[in-house]
N, C-alpha and C positions, 0 to 999 in steps of 0.2 A: 235777453237783450231788451233794453228799454230805450226809447227815444228821449233825448234830453234837449230841451230848447233853451237857448241863452236869452235871458230877458233883462240882462244888465244894461248899463248905460254907455259902456265903452264902444267905440267904433269897431275895434277888434279885440277879442279876449282870448288869451291862451291859457288853458288849464295848466297850472303849475303846482297845484296841491295834490292831485290824485295820480300823477304820472302818466296820464293818457297822451299828453302833448297835443290835444285837440285845439284847433283854432276856431273860434266862433265869431260870426258877425251877429249883430242884433237880430233876434228871431230865427237864427239858424238852428237846425236840428241835426244831431249826430246820434248814432246808435252807440250805447255804452253797456258794458257788462253790468248785470244786476247789482252786484256787490258795490261797485264804484258808483253806480247811479243812486243807490240809497244814500251814500255819503254826500253826493253832489246836491241832492234834493233837500238836504237839511238847510242849504242856503237858498231859501225861497225868494230872496230878492235878486238872485243871480240866475237860477235855473228853475225850470219847471218841466214836468213830465209831458211828453208829446208822443204822438203815434210814431212807432219805429219805421224807419225807411227800408223798404224791401230791397234786398240785394246788397245793402251796405253791411260789411262785417261790424261786429260790436267792438268798440275800442276797449282795451284792457290796460292795466298798468304796464308801463314800460314797453308800449308798442313802438316807441321810437327810442331805442337804446342809445343811438348816437347823440342824442341831445340830453344833457344833464339837467335835472330839475333845479330851479332856483332855490338855494338854501333859505330856509325860514329861520327867523330869530328863535332862540331857545326860550320860548314863553314859559315852559314848565320850570325852568330854573330861576324865574323871576318872582319876587315877592310882590305884595300888593302895591307898595310904593313904586317899585321898578316898573310894574305894568302900567300904573297911572302915568308915570313920566314918559314911558315909551309911546303910549297912545297920544299924549299931548304933543310930543316932539315930532312924531312921524305922521300923524293924521289930524292934529289940531282938535282932538276930541278930549273932553274932560270926563273922567270916570267918576261916578258917584261914590262917595266914601263908604257907603253901606253895601256896595256890590261885593259879592264873594270873589275870591281869586279866580275860581273856575269860570264864573260869568264874565269876568274881565278878559280872561283868555279867549273865551268864545267870541266876545265882541271884537277883540283885536283880530282874530282869525277872519271874522266877517269883513273887517276893514281891508285886510290883506287881499281877500278874495275879490271884493268888489272894486277896490281902488288900486290894487297893486302895491308894490313896495315903494 
């Protein structure tokens, strides 16, 4: 179990990528399963590791099965041009033409995580 602190800019942030269903306020900490925590910590602009809270169970994927996760766009099915267009239309971000498709996908996932859909 690892404590995860939300450091993003939103008033309230709900995890919709990892299936925990956790709701975070700025600087709020929740205990998360180690496997999911490792994935969350990749987004260093949104989460950081914190001291685990004693007595709070660790959140795992699908801890709230009554709530369906928000579907993500099929980024894997998009080519470079489609990824560039998607980033521009949805987030107002221009992708550099020399970026790899994989880096574009990672950047767009970061936008989704930090800004929402």
